[in-house]
VOFIFI-388372 format. One record per atom (N, C-alpha, C): residue in one letter; x, y, z. Coordinates in steps of 0.1 Angstrom, whole numbers, plus 2048, in hexadecimal, padded with zeros to 3 digits. Layout:
// VOFIFI-388372
aXYZ...
This chain:
// VOFIFI-388372
x2AD519BFAx2BA514BFEx2C3516BF2x2CF51CBF4x2D951EBE9x2E2511BE9x2E550DBDDx2EE501BDCx2F9503BD2x306501BD6x311502BCDx31A4F6BCFx31C4EFBC4x3264E3BC5x3234DBBD1x3164D8BD4x3124CFBDEx3124D5BECx3174E2BEDx3174E9BFAx3094EEBFDx3034EBC08x2F64F0C0Bx2F74FCC14x2EF506C10x2EE512C18x2E1513C1Fx2E0511C2Cx2D4511C33x2D251FC38x2CC528C30x2CA536C33x2BD539C3Ax2B552FC3Bx2A8530C41x2A3523C47x299524C50x293518C55x28D50FC4Ax287516C40x28150FC35x28C507C2Dx29850DC2Cx2A3506C25x2A64F8C2Bx2A64F8C39x2A94ECC40x29D4E2C3Ex2914E7C3Fx2864DEC3Dx2864D8C30x2894E0C25x2894DBC18x2944D0C16x29F4D2C1Cx2AA4C8C1Bx2A54BBC21x29E4BBC2Cx29A4AFC32x28C4AAC2Dx2864B2C24x2794AEC1Ex26E4AFC28x26D4B9C31x2624BAC3Ax25B4C7C38x24F4C8C3Cx2474D4C3Bx24B4DFC44x24A4EBC3Fx24D4F7C47x2404FCC4Ex23F4FAC5Bx2334FFC62x23450DC67x241511C6Ax24351FC6Fx250524C68x250530C63x25B535C5Bx268537C63x267538C70x27353BC78x278530C81x270525C82x27451AC8Bx26F50DC86x277502C88x2724F5C83x2784EAC8Cx2714DFC8Ex2764D4C95x2754C8C8Cx2804C1C88x2804B6C7Fx2834A9C86x27A49FC85x27C492C8Bx28448AC82x291487C85x299480C7Cx295471C7Ax28E46CC84x28945EC84x27F45CC79x279467C74x26E466C6Ax274466C5Cx282469C5Bx288469C4Ex28E45CC4Bx28F459C3Ex29544CC3Ax2A444CC3Dx2AB456C39x2B9458C3Bx2BD466C39x2C846AC3Ex2CD477C3Dx2DB477C36x2DD47EC2Bx2E947EC24x2F3488C2Ax2FF484C2Bx30948EC30x30D497C24x30B4A3C25x30F4ADC1Bx3164B9C22x31F4C0C1Bx3244CCC21x3194D7C21x3194DEC2Cx30E4E8C2Ex3134F3C37x30D4FFC34x30F50BC3Cx302510C42x302514C4Ex2F6518C55x2F5528C55x2E852CC52x2E553AC53x2DB53CC5Ex2D7531C65x2CE532C71x2D4529C7Cx2CE52AC88x2D3522C93x2CC514C92x2D450AC96x2CE4FCC97x2D44F5CA3x2CB4EDCA9x2CF4E4CB4x2CB4D6CB0x2D44CDCAFx2D04BFCACx2D34B6CB7x2CA4AECBBx2CC4A4CC6x2C9496CBFx2D348ECBDx2D2482CB4x2DC477CB8x2DA46CCB2x2E3461CB3x2E3459CA7x2EF454CA2x2F044BC97x2FD444C98x2FE439C91x30A430C93x317437C8Fx316441C87x322448C83x328450C8Ex320452C99x32545ACA4x32D452CAEx32F445CABx33643CCB5x344442CB8x34B446CAEx35844BCB1x358457CBAx34E460CB8x34E46CCC1x34B469CCFx34445DCD2x34045ACDFx34844ECE5x35344ACDEx35A43ECE2x36043ECF0x36244BCF5x36844CD03x35D44FD0Dx35144FD09x345451D12x33B447D0Fx33D43BD14x334430D10x326432D16x32443AD20x31743CD26x30F447D1Ex31544DD14x30E457D0Dx306450D01x2FA456CFEx2F244FCF4x2ED459CEAx2F1466CEAx2ED46FCE0x2F647BCE0x2F5483CD5x2FD48FCD4x2F549BCD2x2F94A6CD8x2F34B3CD5x2FD4BBCCDx2F94C0CC1x3024C8CB9x2FB4D5CB7x3034E0CB6x2FE4EECB5x3044F5CA9x2FC4FCCA1x302504C96x2FB512C97x30351CC94x2FF52AC93x30152FC85x2FB53AC81x2FE53FC74x30D541C71x31153CC66x31F53CC62x32752FC64x321526C6Cx327519C6Fx326510C63x330507C62x32F4FDC58x32D4F0C5Ex3244E8C58x3214DBC5Ex32B4D0C5Ax32F4C8C63x3394BDC60x3324B2C59x3394ACC50x3334A1C49x33E497C44x33948BC41x341481C3Bx33C47EC2Dx344482C23x340482C15x339475C11x32D476C0Bx32646BC05x320461C0Fx321464C1Cx31C45BC26x30D45EC2Ax304454C2Ax2F7456C2Ex2F5450C3Cx2ED456C45x2EB451C52x2DC44FC55x2D9448C5Fx2CB446C63x2CA44BC72x2CA457C75x2CA45CC82x2BD45CC89x2BD45DC96x2B145EC9Ex2B346BCA6x2A8472CA8x2A947FCB0x2A148ACA9x2A5496CACx29E4A2CA8x2A84ADCA4x2A44B5C9Ax2AB4C2C97x2A24CDC9Ax2A64D7CA2x29F4E3CA4x2A64EEC9Cx2A04F4C93x2A64FFC8Bx29D50CC8Ex2A4517C90x29D523C92x2A452FC8Cx29D539C87x2A3546C83x2A354FC8Ex2AE557C8Fx2B0560C9Ax2A556BC9Bx29E56DC8Fx293577C8Fx289573C99x287566C9Cx27D561CA5x280567CB3x28C56ACB6x29056ECC4x28F57DCC5x28B585CBBx28A593CBCx280597CC8x2855A1CCFx27D5A6CDBx27C59CCE6x286593CE7x286589CF2x29458BCF9x295585D05x2A2585D0Cx2AD57ED04x2AA575CFCx2B456ECF4x2BA576CE8x2B3580CE5x2B6587CD8x2C558ACD7x2CB590CE2x2D9594CE1x2E258BCE9x2DD57FCEDx2E5576CF6x2E7569CEFx2E1566CE4x2E2559CDEx2F0555CDBx2F955ECD7x30755ACD3x310559CE0x30A55CCECx31255ACF8x31354CCFCx30A543CF7x30B535CFAx31852FCF4x320529CFBx32D524CF6x32C51BCEBx322513CEAx321509CDFx31C510CD2x31751CCD3x314523CC7x32052CCC2x327531CCCx33153CCC9x33E536CC3x341529CC5x34D523CBFx34A515CBAx34C514CADx349507CA6x3524FCCAAx35D4FFCB0x3664F5CB5x3614EECC2x3564F3CC7x3524EFCD4x3434EDCD4x33D4E7CCAx32F4E8CC8x3284DACC8x32E4D0CCFx3284C3CD0x3294BFCDFx31D4BACE4x31C4B5CF2x3174A7CF1x31D49DCF8x318490CF9x30E48FD05x303487D03x2F9486D0Dx2F7478D12x2F3477D1Ex2EF46AD23x2E0469D21x2DA45DD23x2CC45AD20x2C2464D27x2C4467D33x2BC470D3Bx2BC47ED35x2C8483D32x2CA490D2Cx2C4491D1Ex2C5486D16x2BF486D09x2B0487D0Ax2AA480D13x29B481D15x29748FD19x29E495D22x29A4A3D26x29B4ACD1Ax2A54ABD12x2A74B3D06x29C4B0CFCx2994A3CFAx28E49FCF0x2814A5CF4x27E4A4D01x2714AAD06x2704B9D04x27B4C0D06x27B4CED04x2784D1CF5x27F4CACECx27E4CCCDEx26F4C9CD9x26A4BECDFx25C4BACDBx2524C4CDFx2544CBCEBx24B4D6CEFx24B4E1CE5x2574E4CDFx2584EFCD5x2514EACC8x2534DDCC5x24C4D8CB9x23D4D9CBAx2384D6CC6x2294D6CC8x2244E4CC6x22B4EECCBx2274FCCCAx227500CBBx2314FCCB3x2324FFCA5x2254FBC9Ex2204F0CA2x2144EAC9Bx2074F0CA0x2074F9CAAx1FB4FFCAFx1F850BCA5x1EB50FCA5x1E751BC9Dx1EF527CA3x1F552FC9Ax1FD53AC9Ex1F4546CA3x1F954CCADx1F2558CB2x1FD562CB8x1F956CCBFx203576CC3x20C571CCEx209565CD4x21255FCDEx21C555CD8x21A551CCCx222546CC6x231548CC7x235554CC1x244556CC0x24A557CCEx24355DCD8x24955ECE5x24A550CECx240548CEAx24053ACF0x24B532CE9x24D533CDCx25852CCD6x265531CDAx26753ECDBx274543CE0x27753FCEEx26C53FCF7x26E53AD05x27252CD05x26C523CFCx270515CFCx27E513CF8x28351BCEEx29151BCEAx29A51FCF6x296529CFDx29E52ED09x29F523D13x29451CD16x295511D20x29E506D1Bx29D503D0Ex2A64F8D08x2B54FCD09x2B8509D06x2C650ED07x2CB50DD15x2C2510D1Fx2C7510D2Dx2C9501D31x2C14F8D2Cx2C34EAD2Fx2D14E6D29x2D34EAD1Dx2E04E7D16x2EC4EDD1Ex2EA4F9D23x2F54FFD2Bx2F84F7D37x2ED4F2D3Ex2EF4EAD4Ax2F74DDD47x2F44D7D3Cx2FB4CBD38x30A4CED34x30B4D9D2Dx3184DDD28x3224E0D34x31C4E7D3Ex3244EBD4Ax3284DED52x31F4D5D52x3224C8D59x32E4C1D53x32E4C2D45x3394BBD3Ex3464C2D41x3474CFD41x3544D5D43x3594D5D51x3504D1D5Ax3544CFD68x3584C1D6Cx3574B8D62x35B4AAD64x36A4A9D65x37049DD68x37E49BD68x3844A0D5Bx3914A3D5Bx3984AAD50x3944B8D4Ex38F4BED59x38A4CCD59x3964D5D55x3A24D2D59x3AD4DBD56x3AF4DCD47x3AE4D1D40x3B04D1D31x3A44D8D2Bx3984D5D30x38C4DBD2Ax38C4EAD2Cx3914EFD37x3924FDD3Ax39C504D30x3A74FDD2Dx3B0502D24x3AA503D16x3A34F9D12x39C4FAD04x392505D04x38A506D0Fx380511D0Fx38751ED0Fx392520D17x39952CD17x39F530D09x3A4526D02x3A8528CF4x39C52CCEBx391525CEDx385529CE5x381538CE8x38253CCF4x37F54ACF8x388554CF1x395550CF1x39F559CEAx39C55ACDBx39854FCD5x39554FCC7x388556CC4x37E554CCDx37255CCCBx37456BCCCx37C56FCD6x37F57DCD7x386583CCBx39057BCC6x39757FCB9x38D580CAEx384577CACx37B577CA1x372584CA2x36E587CAEx365593CAFx36C5A0CB1x3795A0CB1x3805ADCB2x37F5B5CA5x37B5C1CA6x3795C9C99x3865CAC91x3845CDC85x3905CFC7Cx3995DAC82x3A65D8C82x3AF5E2C88x3BD5DEC83x3C55E9C81x3D35E6C7Dx3DB5DFC88x3D65DFC95x3DC5D9CA0x3D75CBCA2x3CD5C6C9Ax3C75B9C9Cx3D25AEC99x3D45A5CA2x3DF59BCA0x3D858DC9Fx3DE585C96x3DA577C95x3DF56FCA1x3D6567CA8x3DA55FCB3x3E5555CAEx3EE553CB7x3F8548CB4x3F853ECC0x3FE533CBFx3FE529CCAx405530CD6x410537CD3x41853ECDEx410548CE5x409551CDDx40155CCE3x3F5557CEBx3EF54CCE6x3E3546CEEx3E8540CFAx3F4539CF9x3F9532D05x3FD53CD10x403547D0Cx407552D15x3FB557D1Cx3F055AD15x3E455FD1Bx3DE555D25x3DF549D22x3D953ED2Ax3E353BD36x3EF540D36x3F853ED41x3FF530D41x40052AD35x40651DD33x41151ED28x418513D27x422513D1Cx41C510D0Fx422514D04x41D510CF7x41D501CF4x4274FACF9x4284ECCF8x41C4E5CFFx4194EAD0Bx40E4E4D13x4014E6D0Cx3FF4F3D07x3F24F6D00x3F14ECCF4x3FC4EACECx3FC4E1CE1x3F84D3CE5x3FE4CECF0x3FB4C1CF4x3EC4BFCF8x3E64C9CFFx3D84C9D03x3CF4C9CF7x3D24D2CEEx3C94D3CE2x3CA4C6CDAx3D64C1CD8x3D74B5CD0x3D04A9CD6x3D24A7CE4x3CC49CCEAx3BC49DCEBx3B74A9CEAx3A84AACEAx3A24ACCDDx3A94B0CD3x3A34B3CC6x3A94ABCBAx3B54A5CBDx3BC49DCB3x3C24A5CA8x3C34B2CAAx3CA4BBCA1x3D34C4CA9x3DD4CACA2x3E64D3CAAx3E04E0CAEx3E64E7CB7x3E04F4CBCx3E04FECB0x3EB4FECA8x3EB507C9Cx3E0504C93x3DE4F7C90x3D24F3C87x3C54F8C8Dx3C44F6C9Ax3B74FACA1x3B5509C9Fx3BF511CA1x3BE520C9Fx3BB523C91x3C251DC87x3C0520C79x3B251CC75x3AD511C7Ax3A050DC77x395517C7Ax39751DC86x38E528C8Ax38F534C81x39B538C7Dx39D543C74x397540C66x399534C61x393530C54x384530C54x37E52BC5Fx37052BC60x36A539C60x371542C67x36C550C66x36E556C58x379553C52x37B557C44x370552C3Bx36C545C3Dx362540C35x355547C37x35254AC43x345552C47x34555FC40x350566C40x351574C3Ax350573C2Bx356568C25x355567C17x347564C12x33F55CC1Ax332558C17x328563C1Ax32956AC25x31F573C29x322582C28x32D586C23x330594C22x336596C14x3365A3C10x33C5A7C03x34A5ACC05x3505A9C10x35E5ADC13x3675A6C08x3715AEC03x37B5A8BFAx38459EC02x38B596BFBx39558DC02x39F595C0Ax3A45A0C04x3AE5A8C0Bx3A85AEC17x39B5B3C17x3955B8C23x3935AEC2Dx38F5A2C29x38E597C33x39B594C3Ax3A6593C32x3B3590C37x3B759BC41x3B45A8C3Ex3B85B3C47x3AF5B2C53x3A25AFC52x3995AEC5Dx39E5A3C67x3A4598C62x3A858DC6Ax3B658FC6Fx3BD59AC6Cx3CA59DC72x3D6599C69x3D3595C5Cx3DE592C53x3E459EC4Dx3F159FC4Cx3F75AAC45x3F65AAC36x3F659DC31x3F559BC23x3EA591C20x3E2593C15x3D758AC12x3DC57CC0Fx3E857AC09x3ED56DC05x3F0564C11x3F256BC1Dx3F4563C29x3E755CC2Dx3DC563C2Cx3CF55DC2Ex3CC552C24x3CF555C18x3CD54BC0Dx3D453EC10x3E153FC14x3E9533C17x3E352AC22x3DF531C2Dx3D9529C38x3CB524C34x3C452CC2Cx3B6527C28x3B751BC1Fx3C151BC15x3C2510C0Cx3C8504C13x3D0505C1Dx3D64FAC25x3CB4F3C2Cx3C04FBC30x3B64F5C38x3AA4F0C30x3A84F6C24x39C4F2C1Dx39F4ECC0Fx3AB4EEC0Ax3AE4E8BFDx3AB4F2BF2x3A54FDBF5x3A2507BEBx3A5515BF0x3A651FBE7x3A952CBEBx39C534BEFx39D53FBF6x392547BF9x38A54BBECx39254FBE2x38C553BD5x384548BCFx38953BBD0x381530BCAx37552DBD2x37552FBDFx36952DBE7x35E538BE4x363544BE3x35954FBDFx35354DBD1x35B548BC8x356546BBBx34A53CBBAx348534BC5x33E52ABC5x331530BCBx33153CBCFx325543BD5x31A544BCA
């Protein structure tokens, strides 16, 4: 695990196990029982593997205050994602973390589909609140994976583990789709539509015609006014639509700075900026540091 100025880089399953102080039983997958830990410290972290956490702790009260029947959270991270944290705060969570390297999925149906799951493809949309029954179903699925990890490995192990992850992801998708079909569907559809626009922008290859999304351009594509889009985003995320868009751009810039050798100018051009200093301004406004300062910490 690489560490710079308290930022943790979880580049492997072993890195995550080492952070929590647990034994690595399989190099590509791990299940961590949070209840067996004394406490978990909040630290800034970046993921190089996939993780699914199903947990509850008192610090989550704010996230669930509008859903009093919910008793747990599901959070998802994919390579390149940054973990949210409250500086210096230690928690005592209950639940499990499943971490797995995409290599485990080689030669399976999930190999080229893992990023299609909406909670992995966009970090702005990677938390799901669970009721007690849903939590128990997720827990049981994760525990079945944990049981297989502790079995003697043979030629079937990897496929059984990958199949268990596929079942868990399908269960998560069922819960996710139930959520977006609840009341307030119109607002949620707008947020999901905005996420799809931003995902498409992030994955558009470098081109002189690549354009940075704006509130106006996103609203036009969604068939609504810019003011209405702004109201929907602010009421659901507590930040402005422009901040929401810029956060996505900055997160992608962070990923490219950490995981590629592209220069800052190349990253700016790839993201659709005409001049690198335009990217630097947005980056510093969102992070407090410049792209060059972040890269110097590598």
